[in-house]
Structures are given as C-alpha cells and as structure tokens.
FIMAR-347763 format. One record per residue (C-alpha): x, z, y; residue in three letters. Coordinates in steps of 0.5 Angstrom, whole numbers, padded with zeros to 4 digits, m for minus. Each point is the difference from the previous one (the first is absolute). Last residue first. Example, Ala and Ser with C-alpha at 12.3 -4.5 7.8 and 13.67 -1.06 7.14 Angstrom:
<pts>
east:0027&up:0014&north:m0002&residu:SER
east:m0002&up:0002&north:m0007&residu:ALA
</pts>
This chain:
<pts>
east:m0046&up:m0128&north:m0262&residu:PRO
east:m0004&up:m0007&north:m0001&residu:THR
east:m0007&up:0001&north:m0002&residu:PRO
east:m0001&up:0000&north:m0008&residu:ALA
east:m0003&up:m0006&north:m0003&residu:ASP
east:m0007&up:0001&north:m0003&residu:PRO
east:m0001&up:0001&north:m0008&residu:PHE
east:m0002&up:m0005&north:m0005&residu:LEU
east:0006&up:m0005&north:0002&residu:GLY
east:0001&up:m0004&north:m0006&residu:ALA
east:0007&up:0003&north:m0001&residu:PRO
east:m0001&up:0007&north:0001&residu:ASP
east:0005&up:0005&north:m0002&residu:PHE
east:0006&up:m0005&north:m0001&residu:VAL
east:m0002&up:m0004&north:0006&residu:ASP
east:m0001&up:0006&north:0005&residu:LYS
east:0007&up:0002&north:m0002&residu:ILE
east:0003&up:m0007&north:0001&residu:HIS
east:m0003&up:m0001&north:0007&residu:ALA
east:0002&up:0007&north:0002&residu:ASP
east:0007&up:m0001&north:m0002&residu:LEU
east:0000&up:m0007&north:0005&residu:ALA
east:m0003&up:0004&north:0005&residu:ARG
east:0005&up:0005&north:0000&residu:ALA
east:0006&up:m0004&north:0000&residu:GLU
east:m0003&up:m0004&north:0006&residu:ALA
east:0000&up:0006&north:0004&residu:PRO
east:m0007&up:0003&north:0002&residu:TYR
east:0002&up:0004&north:0006&residu:ALA
east:0006&up:m0003&north:0001&residu:PRO
east:0006&up:0004&north:0000&residu:ALA
east:0003&up:0005&north:0006&residu:GLU
east:0007&up:0003&north:m0002&residu:GLY
east:0002&up:0006&north:m0003&residu:GLY
east:0005&up:m0003&north:m0005&residu:ASP
east:m0005&up:0000&north:m0006&residu:ALA
east:m0006&up:m0004&north:0004&residu:ASP
east:m0005&up:0004&north:0005&residu:LYS
east:m0007&up:m0001&north:0000&residu:THR
east:m0003&up:0002&north:0007&residu:LEU
east:m0005&up:m0005&north:0000&residu:ASP
east:m0003&up:0002&north:m0007&residu:ALA
east:m0003&up:0006&north:0003&residu:SER
east:0002&up:0007&north:m0002&residu:PRO
east:m0006&up:0003&north:m0002&residu:CYS
east:m0002&up:0007&north:0004&residu:ALA
east:m0004&up:m0004&north:0005&residu:ALA
east:m0004&up:m0003&north:m0006&residu:PRO
east:m0002&up:0007&north:m0001&residu:SER
east:0001&up:0005&north:m0006&residu:THR
east:0006&up:m0003&north:m0004&residu:VAL
east:0001&up:0004&north:m0006&residu:ALA
east:0007&up:0004&north:m0001&residu:GLY
east:0007&up:m0003&north:0000&residu:GLY
east:0002&up:0002&north:m0007&residu:ALA
east:0004&up:0006&north:0003&residu:ALA
east:m0006&up:0002&north:0004&residu:SER
east:m0005&up:0000&north:m0006&residu:ARG
east:0005&up:0004&north:m0004&residu:GLU
east:0000&up:0005&north:0005&residu:HIS
east:m0008&up:0000&north:0001&residu:ASP
east:m0001&up:0001&north:m0008&residu:PRO
east:m0003&up:m0006&north:m0003&residu:VAL
east:m0007&up:0000&north:m0003&residu:ALA
east:m0001&up:m0005&north:m0006&residu:GLN
east:m0003&up:m0006&north:m0001&residu:LEU
east:m0003&up:m0005&north:m0005&residu:VAL
east:m0003&up:m0007&north:0003&residu:VAL
east:m0006&up:m0003&north:m0002&residu:SER
east:m0003&up:m0007&north:m0001&residu:GLU
east:0005&up:m0004&north:0005&residu:VAL
east:m0001&up:m0007&north:0000&residu:TRP
east:0006&up:m0004&north:0001&residu:ALA
east:0005&up:m0004&north:0004&residu:LEU
east:m0003&up:m0001&north:0007&residu:ALA
east:m0004&up:0006&north:0001&residu:GLY
east:0004&up:0002&north:0006&residu:GLU
east:0007&up:0001&north:m0004&residu:HIS
east:0002&up:0006&north:0004&residu:GLY
east:0002&up:0004&north:m0007&residu:ALA
east:m0002&up:m0005&north:m0006&residu:LEU
east:0007&up:m0001&north:m0002&residu:LEU
east:0001&up:0008&north:0000&residu:GLY
east:m0004&up:0001&north:m0006&residu:ALA
east:0006&up:m0003&north:m0004&residu:LEU
east:0003&up:0006&north:0001&residu:ASN
east:0008&up:m0001&north:0000&residu:ALA
east:0005&up:0006&north:m0001&residu:GLU
east:0002&up:0005&north:0005&residu:ALA
east:0007&up:0002&north:0000&residu:PRO
east:0002&up:m0005&north:0003&residu:PRO
east:m0004&up:m0004&north:0006&residu:PRO
east:m0006&up:m0004&north:m0003&residu:PRO
east:0001&up:m0006&north:m0004&residu:MET
east:m0006&up:m0003&north:m0003&residu:LEU
east:m0004&up:0003&north:0006&residu:ALA
east:0004&up:m0005&north:0004&residu:ASP
east:m0005&up:m0005&north:m0001&residu:LEU
east:m0004&up:0003&north:0005&residu:ARG
east:m0004&up:m0006&north:0002&residu:TYR
east:m0001&up:m0002&north:0008&residu:ARG
east:0008&up:m0001&north:0001&residu:ALA
east:0004&up:0004&north:0005&residu:PRO
east:0002&up:0006&north:m0004&residu:TRP
east:0004&up:0004&north:0005&residu:ARG
east:0007&up:0001&north:0001&residu:ALA
east:0001&up:m0007&north:m0003&residu:GLN
east:0005&up:0000&north:m0006&residu:ALA
east:m0006&up:m0001&north:m0005&residu:ARG
east:m0003&up:m0006&north:0004&residu:CYS
east:0007&up:m0003&north:m0001&residu:TRP
east:0000&up:0002&north:m0007&residu:GLY
east:m0007&up:m0003&north:m0001&residu:ALA
east:0002&up:m0007&north:0003&residu:GLY
east:0006&up:0000&north:m0004&residu:ALA
east:m0004&up:0000&north:m0007&residu:ARG
east:0000&up:0006&north:m0005&residu:THR
east:m0006&up:0003&north:0003&residu:SER
east:m0004&up:m0007&north:m0003&residu:LEU
east:0003&up:0002&north:m0007&residu:THR
east:m0003&up:0007&north:0001&residu:TYR
east:m0007&up:m0003&north:0002&residu:LEU
east:0000&up:m0005&north:m0006&residu:ALA
east:0002&up:0005&north:m0005&residu:PRO
east:m0006&up:0004&north:0003&residu:ILE
east:m0005&up:m0005&north:0000&residu:LEU
east:0000&up:m0003&north:m0007&residu:ALA
east:m0001&up:0007&north:m0003&residu:GLN
east:m0005&up:0001&north:0005&residu:GLY
east:m0004&up:m0006&north:m0002&residu:SER
east:0001&up:0002&north:m0008&residu:ALA
east:m0004&up:0006&north:0002&residu:SER
east:0002&up:0008&north:m0002&residu:ARG
east:0007&up:0001&north:0004&residu:LEU
east:0002&up:0006&north:m0002&residu:PRO
east:0000&up:0006&north:0005&residu:LEU
east:0007&up:0003&north:0001&residu:GLY
east:0007&up:0002&north:m0004&residu:GLY
east:0006&up:0003&north:0003&residu:SER
east:0004&up:m0007&north:0001&residu:ALA
east:m0006&up:m0002&north:0005&residu:GLY
east:m0007&up:m0002&north:0001&residu:PHE
east:m0005&up:0005&north:0003&residu:PRO
east:m0007&up:m0003&north:0001&residu:GLY
east:m0004&up:m0006&north:0000&residu:LEU
east:m0006&up:0000&north:m0005&residu:THR
east:m0002&up:m0007&north:m0001&residu:GLU
east:m0007&up:m0003&north:m0001&residu:LEU
east:0000&up:m0008&north:m0001&residu:ALA
east:m0005&up:m0004&north:0004&residu:GLY
east:0005&up:m0006&north:0002&residu:ASP
east:0001&up:0003&north:0007&residu:ALA
east:0002&up:0007&north:m0003&residu:LEU
east:m0005&up:0006&north:m0001&residu:MET
east:0004&up:0006&north:0002&residu:ALA
east:0001&up:0007&north:m0002&residu:ASP
east:0005&up:0003&north:0004&residu:VAL
east:0005&up:0006&north:m0001&residu:SER
east:0003&up:0006&north:0003&residu:VAL
east:m0001&up:0000&north:0007&residu:LEU
east:0002&up:0007&north:0003&residu:GLY
east:0004&up:m0003&north:0006&residu:PRO
east:m0001&up:m0008&north:0001&residu:PRO
east:0004&up:m0004&north:m0004&residu:CYS
east:0004&up:m0005&north:0004&residu:ALA
east:0005&up:0004&north:0003&residu:PHE
east:0005&up:m0001&north:0006&residu:ARG
east:m0005&up:m0004&north:0005&residu:GLY
east:m0006&up:0004&north:m0003&residu:SER
east:m0005&up:0000&north:m0005&residu:GLY
east:m0007&up:0000&north:0000&residu:ALA
east:0000&up:0003&north:0007&residu:GLY
east:m0006&up:m0002&north:0004&residu:ARG
east:0003&up:m0007&north:0003&residu:ARG
east:0001&up:m0003&north:m0006&residu:ARG
east:m0007&up:0001&north:m0003&residu:GLY
east:m0001&up:m0002&north:m0008&residu:ALA
east:0001&up:0007&north:m0002&residu:LEU
east:m0004&up:0003&north:0005&residu:TRP
east:m0005&up:m0005&north:0000&residu:ALA
east:m0001&up:0001&north:m0008&residu:ALA
east:0000&up:0008&north:0001&residu:VAL
east:m0006&up:m0001&north:0005&residu:THR
east:0001&up:0002&north:0007&residu:MET
east:m0006&up:0004&north:0002&residu:ASP
east:0004&up:0007&north:0002&residu:ALA
east:0005&up:m0004&north:0005&residu:PRO
east:0007&up:0002&north:m0003&residu:LEU
east:0003&up:0007&north:0002&residu:ALA
east:m0003&up:0003&north:m0006&residu:ALA
east:0003&up:m0005&north:m0005&residu:PHE
east:0007&up:0004&north:m0001&residu:GLN
east:m0004&up:0006&north:m0002&residu:ALA
east:m0003&up:m0002&north:m0006&residu:LEU
east:m0003&up:0006&north:m0002&residu:GLY
east:m0007&up:m0002&north:m0002&residu:ALA
east:m0003&up:0000&north:0007&residu:ASP
east:0006&up:m0004&north:0002&residu:ALA
east:m0002&up:m0006&north:m0005&residu:LEU
east:m0007&up:0001&north:0002&residu:MET
east:0001&up:m0001&north:0007&residu:ALA
east:0005&up:m0006&north:m0001&residu:MET
east:m0006&up:m0004&north:m0004&residu:THR
east:m0001&up:m0002&north:m0007&residu:VAL
east:m0003&up:m0007&north:0000&residu:GLY
east:0006&up:m0002&north:m0004&residu:PRO
east:m0001&up:0005&north:m0006&residu:ALA
east:0005&up:0006&north:0000&residu:ALA
east:0003&up:0003&north:m0006&residu:ARG
east:0003&up:0006&north:0002&residu:TRP
east:0007&up:0003&north:m0003&residu:ARG
east:0001&up:0008&north:0001&residu:ALA
east:0006&up:0002&north:0003&residu:ALA
east:m0003&up:0005&north:0005&residu:SER
east:m0004&up:0003&north:m0005&residu:ALA
east:0006&up:0002&north:m0004&residu:SER
east:0001&up:0007&north:0004&residu:ALA
east:m0008&up:0001&north:m0003&residu:SER
east:m0005&up:0002&north:0005&residu:SER
east:m0004&up:m0007&north:m0001&residu:PRO
east:0000&up:0001&north:m0007&residu:SER
east:0004&up:m0006&north:m0004&residu:VAL
east:m0002&up:m0004&north:m0006&residu:ASP
east:0004&up:m0007&north:0003&residu:ASP
east:m0004&up:m0007&north:0001&residu:LEU
east:m0004&up:0003&north:0006&residu:CYS
east:m0006&up:m0005&north:0002&residu:ARG
east:m0002&up:m0004&north:0006&residu:LEU
east:m0005&up:m0005&north:m0001&residu:THR
east:m0002&up:m0004&north:0007&residu:ASP
east:m0002&up:m0007&north:m0002&residu:LEU
east:m0006&up:m0001&north:0005&residu:ALA
east:0006&up:0000&north:0005&residu:ARG
east:0003&up:m0007&north:m0003&residu:PRO
east:m0002&up:m0005&north:0006&residu:ASP
east:0001&up:m0007&north:m0003&residu:VAL
east:0001&up:m0006&north:0005&residu:TRP
east:m0001&up:m0006&north:m0004&residu:LEU
east:0003&up:m0006&north:0004&residu:CYS
east:m0001&up:m0007&north:0001&residu:SER
east:0006&up:m0004&north:0002&residu:ARG
east:0003&up:m0003&north:0007&residu:GLY
east:0004&up:0007&north:0002&residu:ALA
east:0000&up:0005&north:m0006&residu:ALA
east:0004&up:0005&north:0004&residu:GLN
east:0000&up:0008&north:m0003&residu:GLY
east:0000&up:0005&north:0005&residu:ARG
east:m0003&up:0006&north:m0004&residu:THR
east:m0006&up:0004&north:0000&residu:GLY
east:m0004&up:m0004&north:m0004&residu:ALA
east:0004&up:m0003&north:m0006&residu:LEU
east:0000&up:m0007&north:m0001&residu:ALA
east:m0002&up:m0005&north:m0005&residu:MET
</pts>
C-alpha cells in the first residue's frame, strides 16, 4: 500500500497507490479567537488530504511557500520538501502524528521525554519504540549521528535530538516516503519566523535541499552518498516498523 505523491518503490510487487485528498478535515484543537494573542499558538489537527494552501489559510505560515496542492501526508513523507532537515528530524511545528502501523494498530507518535509526553496507546507501539531505542545505541546509529548530515533514509535521530530539545516520535516519520506507516492525521502549530530559521526552516524546492552527493563525514571529508552504515541501519528500522513489507521501500537518499 503506497501513498500517492511519494517516491516509494515496490519493484516486482503488486502495489495499491492510495490518494488521500478526499480526507481533508482541518480543525482547531484549541478554543481561541482568530484575533487573540494566543491564536498563533493554536494546535490544528489535519487529515492526510489537507493541502498546504489550507494550512497557510489557517495561519500556519511555515507552509505558505510549499506547493499549494501538496497534501499533509505527502509533505510529511517527502524527503525533498522539507519534512525534516539535515540537522533536525522533526519538522518545525509538527506536534504529533496519528498513524496506522503495519499490523493495523493505531498509534500516536509525539513528544517523548523526561518532561513527559504522549503515552503509547497500543501494544505494537509499546514494543516498537523500545526496539528503536535499542537500535539507536548500536555502533551504526552512532556513526550516522556523528555525520554533519543524517545519511540514512529513516530519521532514527528523532529519538536523539540536540539538547535541550527532547525526543518527538513524530519525527520518525519525517521523510519516510510512505515506507514505515500510514498517516491518519497530524497535529501542527504555527512557527514564528525566527524559530523556523533557527530550526532549519522548511525546504521549498528541490534545489534548496542538499544533495546526498554532497554528504560530508565528521571530519569534513567526502563520504559515500549512501554509506554501508546507513544502509544497514535503514534495513533494521524498516524491519522493526514493517517486517511483512506492507509498505513500499523508500528510495535511496
């Protein structure tokens, strides 16, 4: 099952491409008036078919420069359009993601740290996250984390953000190209311009996204575009999320 608008690869397999555009409900989760000072901090729940134009009209300015007809699901899944950056896995303004995991379990992926966060609500999620944390302690994950730009397809670094930030599990799905889970909705907040710039902002065109060919290693030298350590880590992450191969594979970085 593949998400329309992504670059998922299912070579040699039958594949159902699903377009979520009819699922376009957008609602504010906070009781604020549009003119109040707190309106800019309001949280919005967006179904997967909500477009960037709808988000911008609601006051989420970080989406204004993206293609107007791009869906929320394609934005989160797409690696070339700013769902995460080289340094930050979690896109600015992303609060949480409601997702269907490969076994059909529904899970909310969101803030997860010492100061609290969203509880995992399924047995699958309660097994998935410890497995990913264990994977993050392996040498391959440490090598990827030491690079100037995260070299793997899947953002395991969402579990280990630069201090003082805490983990947000939603970042695990940033740029996953539809390969790890099916997005049912996302919760978003507006991001002030200065915070968006500090966090790396949103990539607005393919030309603005650094090419994997320009990846540098920790010493500033040239590194392979998709090194063996990253390939091995991606294979483990994919197997933890989707052992039966329900979703297509993500393309190489």
